[in-house]
C-alpha positions in Angstrom: 108.6 63.2 25.1 106.6 60.1 23.7 109.2 57.9 23.7 110.1 58.8 27.5 106.5 58.0 28.7 106.7 54.6 26.0 109.8 53.5 28.5 108.4 54.3 31.8 105.0 52.6 30.8 107.1 49.6 29.7 109.3 49.9 33.2 106.2 50.6 35.2 104.3 47.3 33.2 107.7 44.8 33.6 107.5 45.9 37.9 103.8 45.2 37.8 104.3 41.7 35.8 106.9 40.7 38.4 105.2 42.0 41.2 102.4 39.7 40.4 104.2 36.7 39.1 105.9 36.8 42.6 102.5 37.0 44.3 101.1 33.9 42.0 104.1 32.1 43.1 103.7 32.4 46.6 99.7 31.8 46.2 101.3 28.5 44.4 103.2 27.6 47.7 101.1 28.0 50.1 98.7 26.1 48.4 101.0 23.3 48.4 100.1 22.8 51.8 96.1 22.0 50.8 96.7 18.4 49.9 99.2 15.0 50.0 102.0 15.0 47.5 103.9 11.4 47.0 101.6 10.1 49.4 103.3 12.3 52.0 101.7 14.7 54.8 102.6 18.5 53.9 103.3 19.9 57.2 104.7 24.0 56.1 104.6 25.4 52.7 105.5 29.0 52.7 107.8 31.3 50.5 111.4 32.6 51.8 112.0 36.2 50.5 115.3 36.6 48.5 118.3 37.4 50.8 121.5 38.8 48.8 122.2 36.5 46.0 119.9 33.9 47.0 116.8 33.7 45.0 113.2 33.3 46.8 112.3 29.9 47.2 109.1 28.0 48.1 109.8 25.8 51.4 107.8 23.2 52.1 108.3 20.3 54.8 106.6 17.1 54.9 106.1 14.0 56.9 105.8 10.6 55.3 106.0 6.8 56.9 106.6 6.3 60.1 109.1 9.5 60.9 110.3 10.2 57.7 110.8 14.3 57.6 111.5 15.8 54.6 111.9 19.1 53.0 112.1 20.8 49.6 113.3 24.0 48.3 112.1 25.4 45.3 113.7 28.4 43.8 112.2 31.4 41.4 114.9 30.4 39.0 114.6 26.9 38.7 116.7 25.6 35.7 114.7 22.1 35.6 117.6 20.7 37.9 116.7 18.6 40.9 119.1 17.7 43.5 118.7 15.1 46.0 121.0 15.7 49.5 122.3 12.9 51.7 122.3 12.6 55.1 125.0 11.1 57.6 126.0 8.9 60.5 122.8 7.8 62.2 120.7 10.3 60.5 118.1 11.5 62.2 117.8 15.4 60.9 118.2 16.9 57.6 120.8 18.3 55.8 119.1 21.6 56.2 119.3 21.0 59.6 121.4 24.0 61.4 123.5 21.6 63.1 124.3 19.2 60.3 127.9 20.1 59.0 128.7 22.1 56.0 130.5 19.5 53.1 133.6 20.7 51.2 132.2 18.7 48.2 128.9 20.2 48.5 128.2 23.8 47.6 126.3 26.2 50.3 122.5 25.5 49.7 122.3 29.3 48.8 124.5 28.9 45.9 122.4 25.6 44.5 119.5 27.9 45.0 121.4 30.7 42.9 122.5 28.1 40.6 118.5 26.8 40.1 118.9 23.4 41.6 115.5 22.2 43.6 117.0 20.5 46.9 115.5 18.0 48.4 116.7 15.9 51.7 115.5 13.8 54.7 116.1 12.7 58.2 116.7 8.8 56.9 113.5 7.8 58.0 113.2 8.6 61.8 113.9 11.6 64.1 117.0 12.0 66.3 115.2 13.9 69.2 113.3 10.6 69.8 115.8 8.1 68.7 119.3 9.1 69.4 122.3 7.6 67.8 121.2 3.9 66.9 118.1 3.7 68.6 116.0 3.7 65.8 117.1 0.8 64.8 115.3 -1.5 67.2 112.5 -0.8 65.1 112.1 -2.5 61.9 110.2 0.0 59.5 112.5 3.0 60.7 116.2 0.8 60.4 114.6 -0.2 56.6 113.8 3.9 55.6 117.7 4.2 57.2 119.0 1.5 54.7 117.2 2.9 51.7 113.7 3.2 51.6 113.7 7.0 52.9 115.3 7.6 49.9 112.8 6.4 47.4 109.8 8.1 49.5 112.1 11.5 49.5 112.7 11.5 45.7 108.7 10.6 45.2 107.9 13.7 47.4 110.5 16.0 46.0 109.1 15.3 42.6 105.7 15.5 42.9 105.6 18.9 44.7 108.0 20.0 42.0 105.7 19.6 39.4 102.9 21.0 41.4 105.0 24.3 41.8 106.5 24.7 38.6 104.0 22.9 36.0 106.5 20.2 35.1 109.2 17.6 36.6 112.6 18.3 36.6 114.6 17.3 33.1 117.7 16.4 35.2 117.7 14.9 38.5 121.1 14.1 41.1 122.2 12.7 44.4 124.9 14.2 46.2 125.9 12.6 49.7 128.9 12.1 51.9 129.7 9.4 54.3 126.3 7.8 55.0 125.2 10.1 52.2 127.9 8.9 50.1 125.9 5.2 50.8 122.6 7.0 49.4 124.3 7.9 46.4 124.8 4.5 45.6 121.6 3.2 47.0 120.2 6.3 44.9 121.3 4.7 42.0 121.4 0.7 42.4 117.8 0.9 43.6 116.4 3.9 42.2 118.1 4.3 38.9 115.2 5.8 36.7 115.0 8.7 39.3 118.2 9.8 38.8 120.5 11.0 36.2 123.8 11.1 37.9 125.2 10.4 41.6 128.0 11.7 43.4 129.3 9.5 46.4 131.7 10.8 48.5 134.0 9.2 51.4 131.0 6.6 51.3 130.1 3.7 53.8 129.2 1.4 51.0 130.2 -1.9 52.4 128.4 -2.0 55.4 129.1 -5.5 56.4 132.9 -5.2 56.3 132.9 -1.8 57.5 130.7 -2.4 60.6 132.9 -5.2 61.5 136.4 -3.3 61.2 134.8 -0.7 63.5 134.1 -3.5 66.0 137.9 -4.5 65.1 139.4 -1.2 65.7 138.1 0.0 69.0 141.3 -0.8 71.0 142.4 2.1 69.1 140.0 4.3 71.4 143.3 4.0 74.1 145.7 6.1 72.0 145.9 9.4 73.5 146.0 12.7 71.3 149.9 12.8 72.0 150.9 9.3 70.7 148.4 10.3 67.3 149.9 13.2 66.6 153.4 11.8 67.2 152.3 8.8 64.6 150.9 11.2 62.0 153.6 13.6 62.4 156.3 10.8 62.0 154.6 9.5 58.9 154.5 13.0 57.3 158.2 13.3 57.9 158.8 10.1 56.6 156.1 10.2 53.1 155.8 14.0 52.5 158.6 14.3 49.9 157.1 11.8 47.7 155.0 14.1 45.7 158.0 16.0 45.2 157.2 19.0 47.9 157.6 19.5 51.8 154.5 20.9 52.4 152.8 18.8 55.0 150.4 16.7 52.9 151.2 13.4 51.6 149.7 13.4 48.3 151.8 10.4 47.0 150.1 8.0 49.8 150.0 4.7 47.9 153.9 5.2 48.1 154.2 5.6 51.9 155.6 2.8 54.0 156.3 4.1 56.9 156.5 1.6 59.9 155.0 2.3 63.4 157.8 0.0 64.8 160.1 3.0 64.3 158.2 4.7 67.1 158.8 2.0 70.0 159.1 3.3 73.4 163.1 2.5 74.7 161.7 3.3 78.4 158.4 4.5 79.8 155.5 5.1 77.8 155.2 8.7 76.8 153.4 10.6 73.9 156.6 10.8 72.1 156.5 6.8 71.2 154.4 3.8 71.3 154.4 0.5 73.2 154.6 -2.4 71.3 150.9 -3.3 72.0 150.1 0.1 70.3 152.2 -0.4 67.5 150.2 -4.0 67.2 146.9 -1.7 67.1 148.1 0.8 64.6 149.7 -2.3 62.4 145.9 -3.9 62.9 143.8 -1.0 61.4 146.9 0.0 58.6 146.4 -3.9 57.3 143.5 -5.5 55.5 141.0 -6.9 57.7 140.6 -11.0 56.9 138.7 -13.4 58.2 140.1 -16.9 59.3 139.8 -18.6 55.9 141.9 -15.5 54.4 138.9 -13.6 52.7 139.2 -10.2 52.8 136.2 -7.9 53.9 137.8 -4.9 54.4 140.6 -2.7 53.6 143.0 -0.8 55.3 142.4 2.5 56.4 144.8 5.5 55.5 147.5 7.3 57.3 145.9 10.3 58.4 145.5 10.8 62.2 143.2 8.8 64.3 141.3 11.5 65.7 138.3 9.6 64.1 139.4 6.4 66.9 136.7 7.9 69.1 133.9 6.9 66.4 134.6 3.2 66.3 133.6 2.5 69.7 130.0 4.9 68.8 129.3 3.4 65.2 130.7 0.0 65.5 128.2 -1.4 68.0 125.7 1.2 66.8 125.3 -1.1 63.6 126.7 -4.4 65.2 124.6 -4.8 68.3 121.7 -2.6 67.6 121.3 -2.7 63.9 122.6 -6.2 63.3 122.3 -8.4 66.6 119.2 -6.0 68.2 121.0 -6.5 71.4 122.4 -3.3 73.2 123.9 -5.0 75.7 125.9 -7.6 73.6 129.5 -7.6 74.4 131.0 -10.6 73.3 132.3 -10.0 69.9 134.0 -12.3 67.8 134.8 -11.5 64.1 134.6 -14.8 62.7 131.7 -15.7 64.7 129.4 -12.8 64.0 130.4 -11.8 60.5 127.9 -13.7 58.5 125.1 -12.6 60.3 126.2 -9.1 59.6 126.4 -10.1 55.9 122.6 -11.5 56.8 121.4 -8.9 58.6 122.9 -6.1 56.9 122.8 -7.1 53.3 120.1 -9.5 53.5 117.4 -8.5 55.5 117.6 -4.6 54.8 119.7 -4.1 51.7 122.2 -1.5 53.1 124.6 -1.3 50.3 124.6 -0.1 46.8 124.3 -3.8 45.2 127.3 -4.6 42.6 125.3 -5.8 39.7 122.4 -3.0 40.0 125.5 -0.2 39.9 126.5 -1.8 36.7 123.5 -2.2 34.8 123.0 2.1 36.2 126.3 2.8 34.5 125.7 0.9 31.4 122.5 2.6 31.1 124.5 6.3 30.4 124.1 7.7 33.8 127.0 8.6 35.6 129.0 8.5 38.7 131.3 10.3 40.5 133.0 8.7 43.5 135.9 10.6 45.8 137.7 10.0 49.0 140.1 11.6 51.1 143.4 9.6 51.2 143.7 10.8 55.3 140.2 9.3 56.3 140.7 6.5 59.0 136.9 6.7 59.9 136.4 4.9 56.3 138.8 3.7 54.4 139.4 4.8 51.0 141.2 1.9 49.8 138.2 -0.3 50.6 136.0 2.4 48.4 139.0 2.1 45.4 138.5 -2.0 45.6 134.3 -2.0 45.5 134.8 1.0 43.0 136.8 -1.5 40.8 134.4 -4.1 41.9 132.0 -2.2 40.1 133.1 -1.1 36.8 134.9 -4.6 36.6 131.0 -5.9 36.3 129.9 -2.3 34.0 132.5 -3.4 31.6 131.6 -0.6 28.5 129.6 1.3 31.4 133.1 1.5 32.9 133.4 4.8 31.1 130.4 6.3 33.4 132.0 6.5 36.6 135.1 8.2 37.6 136.8 8.4 41.0 139.2 10.9 42.7 140.9 10.4 45.9 142.3 13.6 47.7 145.5 13.5 49.0 145.7 14.5 52.8 141.8 15.2 53.4 140.2 13.4 56.1 136.8 12.0 56.2 134.7 14.4 54.4 137.1 17.1 54.5 139.5 18.6 56.7 143.2 17.3 56.9 146.0 19.4 55.6 145.0 19.0 52.0 142.7 20.6 49.6 139.3 19.2 50.9 137.0 21.9 48.9 135.7 20.5 45.3 132.4 21.2 43.3 131.5 18.0 42.3 128.3 19.1 41.6 128.7 21.2 38.9 131.4 18.3 37.6 128.2 16.0 37.6 126.1 18.5 36.2 128.1 19.2 33.2 129.1 15.5 32.6 125.5 14.9 32.5 124.4 17.7 30.5 127.2 19.1 28.3 129.2 15.7 27.6 131.8 17.0 29.9 133.5 14.2 31.4 135.2 15.1 34.6 139.1 14.9 34.1 141.4 17.1 35.9 139.4 19.0 38.8 140.7 21.9 40.9 140.9 21.7 44.7 141.1 24.3 47.5 141.8 24.5 50.8 139.4 27.2 52.5 140.1 29.1 55.8 136.3 28.3 57.1 136.2 31.7 59.3 136.9 33.9 56.4 136.3 32.2 52.8 139.8 33.2 51.9 141.6 30.4 49.1 144.5 29.3 51.2 146.0 27.4 48.4 144.7 25.1 45.5 145.9 21.6 44.3 144.6 19.4 41.3 142.2 17.2 42.3 143.7 14.0 40.2 141.9 11.1 38.4 142.8 7.9 40.1 145.4 6.4 40.4 147.1 10.0 39.2 148.3 12.3 42.3 149.6 15.5 42.2 153.4 16.1 41.8 155.2 19.4 42.2 156.8 20.4 39.0 158.2 24.4 39.7 156.6 27.3 40.7 154.1 28.9 43.5 153.6 25.9 45.5 149.9 27.3 46.5 148.9 27.4 43.3 147.7 24.4 41.5 149.0 25.0 37.7 152.7 24.2 39.7 151.5 20.8 39.9 151.0 17.7 36.9 149.0 14.2 37.8 151.3 12.0 38.3 151.0 8.2 37.6 152.3 6.4 41.3 155.1 3.6 40.3 152.5 1.3 41.6 149.3 1.9 40.8 146.6 0.2 43.4 143.4 -1.7 41.5 142.6 -4.5 43.3 
């Protein structure tokens, strides 16, 4: 009987303690709104109750500088980890905004909170409601924040809030992002190396001068009809699909694919089942290295995926050239060789948009880690250019090369999509590398039904230059594949 009473008392004391702890944390959370942190004005601070497997967390919003809106989420089960989430496109919203698309290379926020990461993200220095698309670029401070300084502002505010809430700073800090967020990962490592232990750059837009010029050059592809785009892609898959040992609609051995679009030349009247000579010339231009008149390579050819991103060329090209570089929205006299020096001068000289090679090499040589990921079907950003610029960095790093890992996901489009296995947990990979010394080798990638969450099939995600080659067994199971070197690896 006495033992039963003791048990009851202990259990009651435990629940009283937990309730008190929850009340105390709630008070600390709301108190965060009483003073500035990291130079920011705190606009809200409130506890969000637990929901299913998601722990309770303190949600803080803040504003710094002209228009840098920041959100920080501080979970009750914090594991002394901080994760900075990158944005996308022209930014203007935080990664927590309901309209921000989910990224297959980034676990859902609820999962990250469950794993004990304190999370933070920003709108990149401006509000899309006031500055839609590239219109922010006419304001120098807003453009500079977008280029990279909003990253530094966000991490300072986030770590100050973490220190105030938990009573200590994070032991480990990471940055993960895709597309423009991938560029942000490189800038986080290059410009704020002491703030991050590891970064993940997915489908990164690091080479901003070359990429901006390429988008301008590629704009004629916008004229291709959806039917012609599908015809081109289907013919490419038909020729190159089996190069990885399995006909599954995925070109995994993309380096060996040499499909010639000229084979689709219309024999008579143009229709969706063929390409005209002019259309073939457009496709060949996009699938060729972009060079200046002196032969200098400024952007590498795109992958073999569907040109369903062609519509974006006419949005992003003028956004970065007309608005951000020339600051002349009505500019209409594009000339590659004439304008490219100015693009470099502004995007790299004035704004320093891209993570500098020497700084990234120094980051790696300090022992910090970097994972780079790109889909081979990406026709918005070239995975070939990511490979080329990745090797620029690792060559400069010398012995630090062992701290960088590159993956190319076969059949995956920009930041996900396409027929390939596009879902992979790179956050856990970089965390295990930094904290446990587990070098990421072959990883597991999945294709997931976005409506039901069902895993449709799995594939190995191989360290570049290897690709998944089918051996035997269930074609939907990654164990049926081995990572194989292509006959002619591409290292630039």
